[in-house]
N, C-alpha and C positions, 0 to 999 in steps of 0.2 A: 696346278689345279685345273679341273675341267669345270667351266662355268655352265650352269644349266638354267633353263627357264622353268621347267617342271621339277618339282622336288620329290621325286620318287627315289628314296634311298640317298638323299643328299643331306648336306648340312647347310642350313640357312641362318643368316644373322643380319643384324643391323649395323651399319658402319658407325663405329665409335671414334675412330681416328684414322688418319691417312698421312703418309709421308713419302717423299720421293727419295729413292736410294739408287744411285747410278742410273741404269736404264730401266728400272722397274718402279712400281708403286707398291709400298707395303701398307696393307689395310688391316686394321684391327676390327674384328666383328664381335658383337655381343650375341651370344647364342643361349638358348634355353631360358627357363624361368628364373634361374639364378644369375643370368646375364654373364656367364663365363666368357672369357675372351680367347679368341683364336686369331692368329696372324697369318695372312695369306699374301702372296705376291701376285700382282696383276700387271698387265701392260700399262705403260705410262699414259696412254691415250684412253684407258677405260674410264667411263663417266661415273665412277663410284663417288657419290656425294655424301656428305654428313647425313646420317639418319636414313639413308637409302637401304634397300634390302638387296643382299647378294646371296645367291645360292650356288653351291659348288660341291664337287666330289673330289676328295684328295687323291692324287696319284702316288704321292710319297709324303711322308711326314716324320716329324720328330716330336717326342713328348718331353716336356720339362716339368719338374715338380712345382707345385704352387708355392709362391713365396710366403 
């Protein structure tokens, strides 16, 4: 993902969960009014904290059906 400060054409959400996997950090963000969740990978040293805001533009993605 490309992390951005300005949200022109980006996806922005609030950190709902975070976990470390190998050399990355997987962060679940709640986005939109229905608080849908998306998962992104960030560098381990990224300061994403619970309830903080993260804005990004996806470079590649996979879609999975809702459970």
